[in-house]
N, C-alpha and C positions, 0 to 999 in steps of 0.2 A: 612410567615415562610421561604420562599426560594426566590432566585433572579430570577429563571426561571425554568420552567418544560421542560425537554428534553425527547423526545421519541427516543431512540437509536435503529436503525434497523441493527441488526448484533451485536454479543456480543463476538467476539474473543479477542485476546490479545491486538490488537490496541484499540478496544473498551474499554477494561478494564482500560488501562492507561488513556484514555480520560475521563472515568467516574471519576477516582480519581482526575484528574485535575478539572473537572466540580464541583465535590462535594466540593473541597477546595474553590471554588468561590461561594458556597452557593446554588448550583442548586439541584433540585430534578430530578432524572434520573430513567426512566423506561427502562430496557434493554430487547430487544426482540431477539429471535433466534429460530431456528428450533428444538433445543434440550434443555433440562433442565440443569441447573447448568453450563451453559457456562461461560467462564471467567469473562465477564463484569457483569453477573448476580450476581456474588459473592460479588460485591462491590456496586451494585446499590440499590436504594430504593425498587424497585419492579421489577417484571419480567413477561414477557408474552412469551409463547411458541407457535409458529406457523410458517409456511413457508411464507417468504416475497413475494413469487410468488403467494400466495393465496390472490386475490384481496379483497374478502369479509372479510377475517380475518384481513387483513391490515386496511381496512376501519373501522372495528369494534374496533380495538385497538386504532386508532387515535381518533375515536369518544368517546371512553370510557375515555381516559386520557386527552383529550383536551390540548395537549402540546403547549407551546410557540414556540418550535423549534422541527422539525423532523430532525434528524441527521443520514444519512445513513452511515453504516460502511462496507456494502457489496454491490456488484454490482447487484446481482440477486434480483431485486425488481420490483413489478408491478408499474412502474413509472407513469402510467396514473393516479393512485390513488394519487400520490404526486402532480400532476398537479391539480387535483380536489381540494385538501385541500389548496394548495398554492393560487389558484384562490379565495378561500373562506376566505383567510386572514392568514393562518398558514404559518410561515416561514420554508421553506425547505432549508437545508444547503448543499452546498452554494446556490443552486436553483434547482427547479424541472428540468429545462432544462439541467443543468450540470449533474444531476443524470442520465437523459435519454441519453445524448450524450456519457457519459463515461461508461455507462453500457455495451455498445457494441463498440468494437474497430473500427468497420467500420464507425460509426458516428463521433467519435472524430477524426479519421484519415481524414475524409472528411472535417471537420472544419479546421484542421491544413493545409492540403495540398491544398484543393480547395478554401475555403473561405479566408484563411489568407496567402496562398502562402508560407508556411514554407517549408524548405528543409526536406524531408522525404525520406525514402527508396522507391524504386519502389515496387508496390504491386498490387495484384488482390484479389478479394473475390471468395470463392468457396463454393458450397452447395452439391457437389458430388465429387467422385474421379476423374471423367473425367474433371471437372472444376479445380480441383487441378492440374492435369497434364497440362492443358492449362495455368494456372497461373504460373507454374514453367517454362514453355517455355518463358513467358514474363519476369520473374525476372532473369532467369538463375540460375545456381548452383554455390555454395551452396545457399539454400534458407531456410527461417524459416517458419514453419507452426504452427499456434496457433489458438485456438477458438476465435471468436469475443467476446464471453462472458466467462470469467474465472477470477480467481484471483491468485495472488502469483505465476504466471508462469505455472499453472497447464495446462497440455495438449500441452505444447510447445515443439517443437523439431527442430533440425537443420538437413536438408537433404542434402546429398552430391551428390546424383545422382538419376536418375529416378527410380531405383530399390527400393529406400527407401520411395517413396511417399505413397504407400498404407498403410504401417505401421504407418507413420506419421498421415495420415488421420484418421485411426482407433484410434490412441492414442488421437488425438484431440477430436474426437467425444465422446470417453469414459470419458473424463475429463472435458468436457464443462459444464458450469452451465446454468440453465434455459432451454428453450425449442427450441432454435434455432440451428439447425444443419448447422452451417456456420463457415467457417474459413477464416483467412487472410493468403495469401501466399505472403511473402515479401522478397525482396532482402536481402541477408546477407551483412551487412555493415562491412567492414574490419576496425573496430574501434580499437583504441589503448586502450581505457578504456571507461567505462560507468559512468555516474553521475546521481544522483537524485538532482535536485535543488528544495528544499522546498521553495515554494513561498506563502507568506501570503498576502491575499487581505483583507485590512481593510478599514474602513470608512475614514481613513486619508491617504490612499495610499497603495502602494505595498512594502513589505519588503521581503528580501531574507536571508536564512540561507547560511552559507558557503557550497559549494558543497560537496556532499557525494559520495564517490566511493563505488562500491559494486561488489561482485562476485556471480555468479549464477551457479547452477548445476540443470539439469532437468528443466530449466526455473524458478527455485525457488531460492530466495536469501539465501545465506549461510553465508556471512559476509559483513560488511560495515565499512567504516572508514571516518573520517572527521578531518581536511579539505583535499581537493584534490588540489595539486598544478597544475595550468593550466594557459596558457597565458591569460593575462587580456583581450585581444581583444576577445578571444573565450568565456570567462566568460561573457563579456558584450553582446555578441551575444545571448548566452543562456538566459540571463536575459531579453533581449528585446523580444525574442520569447515567453518566459514564460509569460511575461506581456500581450502580445497580446492575447494569448490563454485564460488566466484567466479573462481578461477584457471581452472577447467575451462571456465566460460562465456566468459571473456575480456572484453576491452574495459575502459573506464574509466567510473566513476560510482559512485553509491551503490546498495547492495543491501540490502533489508530481509529479513534471514534470521530466521525464526521457529523457536523451540525450545520443547519441553515440558521442564520441569525436574521430575524425580521425586525421591524421597528419596535416590537413589543414582546417578542418571545424567542425562545430557542427551540428548534425543531430537530429531533433526531433524524439522521439521514442513513448512515451506513456504519459498519464496523469491520475492521480487519484485525485478526488476532496475531499480528506480526508487525514489524516495522512498515511504515507507510511511505509511499513515494514522495508525498509532500514534505515528509520529515527529513528528506535529504539536506534541508537547510541546516539541521542540527549538527551536521559535520563541521560547520564553522561557528554556529551561533552559541552552542552550549558547552559547558565544561565536560559533559558526557553526552555523546551523540546518542540517537535513538538505538543504534546498533550496540553500543557499549551498555546501555541500559537494559536492552533485551538479554544480552549475554549474562550480565550480573544477576538479573532477576531469575533467569533459568537456573543458574548455578547456585543460587542461594547466597550470593555475596552481598555485603552491605552497600547501600546507596545512601549516603549521608545527606546530600542535597543535590538539587538540579538547578543550575544557574544559567540564565540567558545572559551571556557576556556582553552582547552588543546587538543592536538592531541589524538584522541580516536577511539575505534573500538568496534564492536559487532561481536559475533559469535554465531550461532544458536545451540541449544541443540535438537537433533532429536531422535525420537523413531525409532526402527528398526523392529517392528512387531505390529500386532493388539492385543490389550489386554484390558480387563476391570478391571483387578486387577494388580496393580503395585505399586512400591514405588520409590522415587527418593533419591539417596544417593550421598555423596561426596561434599556437600556444604562447609564444613569446609576446605577440601583440596583445593577447588577452590578459596575460599576467602582468604586463606593463601598466595596466590600469590600476593596479594596487599602489599603495604608498606606505610610508612609515606610520600613517595614522589610520588608514583603512585597508583592510585585507581584500585580496581577490585570489581565488583558487579555482582550479579546473579539475574535475574528476572524469576521466574517460573510462568507459565501462569495459572495453575490450571485446565487444560483440564481433563475431567473425564475419557476419554479413550485414548488409543494410537492407531496408525496405522503406517505402514511403512512410514518413512520420514516425519512424522507429527512433526511440531515444538512444543516442550513442554516447551521451555524456551530460554533464551538468556543470554550469558555472556558478560559483558561490562568491558572495561579496558581503562585507559589512558596510555600514554607512552611519551618517550622523542621525538618521532616522530611517524607517523602513522604505520610504519613498526614494531616498538617496541610495539605499542598498539595492533596491529593485532596479533602478536605472543603471547602476554600475554592473550588476549581474547580467542584465540584458545586453549591455554593451560588450561585456566579456564573451558572452555566448555568441554574439554576432561576429566576433573576431575569429572564431574557430570555424574552419572551412573543411568540408569533406570533398576531396578530389577523387573523381572516378576514372 
């Protein structure tokens, strides 16, 4: 009745779009998360509610559903359980090793910097405030402090001097995921811009999307745009570094590889072995979104080409407080910003509760160039209002 059974670990907005893509290809999807009615659960065939850090519950869910593929959408998972089932023949996407390495920033940084010799920022790890202070002496100021385990930039801050280290440590600890009180203290790279290079590892080779630019606040993505104009030599360097990392991690699927771009070089930053939040712009910009690319790569289906159809941008729609009762208004006003020549779309995630700065949706727009698209996407996002 279905082409494959997928157990999705994590059911946020990225998982929701992946489920839609996988369902269109005939898959059965069981969506898992720590709370009921998460976005991906609303479009999946079945749902399971448990913490991905509960090894027994994770084993039970995998044994119950006997999936063809286990697809992590979050970082905080008992990855030793993934190794157990991978060893027994279940496919983990892209691999149990990739999930383990990228669950913690220290491990993927060691792969990139030590094993592969890629250009990264200077860094040190810290498990106490004293170690944070020692790390900052190594990196110098300003420096960036962030948990080794987190998502979407949570717990990240830039510190200008020694007086700010304690607050940054406390913020990182309060916002880290999992049970590791460990942060990375890294050199602040004076970059001109950041890019996400969506890299698709398939059975037929590696493919790349056009680079995506993005802007962050509080370490969290606020807007993204595609394509980014950058020197061809730098783009070639980024592609070569991305290929080395994803080949090292193995498996098939899409990887969100982040780079800092300075005046004269490309610096490896981070990697996620799954669709990336900044890649939501591909829902409008490309012939195949990052979610469709992920599904095709996982299933071993052909991908003939990836085309950026038009300069495009995304802008997030944020809540400003915690609430269980709310409604979202302004869709007609937002969509009215589109025209026959330029598209505007809005994707609401369906999260059952709000909290301060929680992403509740995203506005998407095309434009004559990326600046035009960014302005229209921001205007559309501003039209959408959350009423409490």
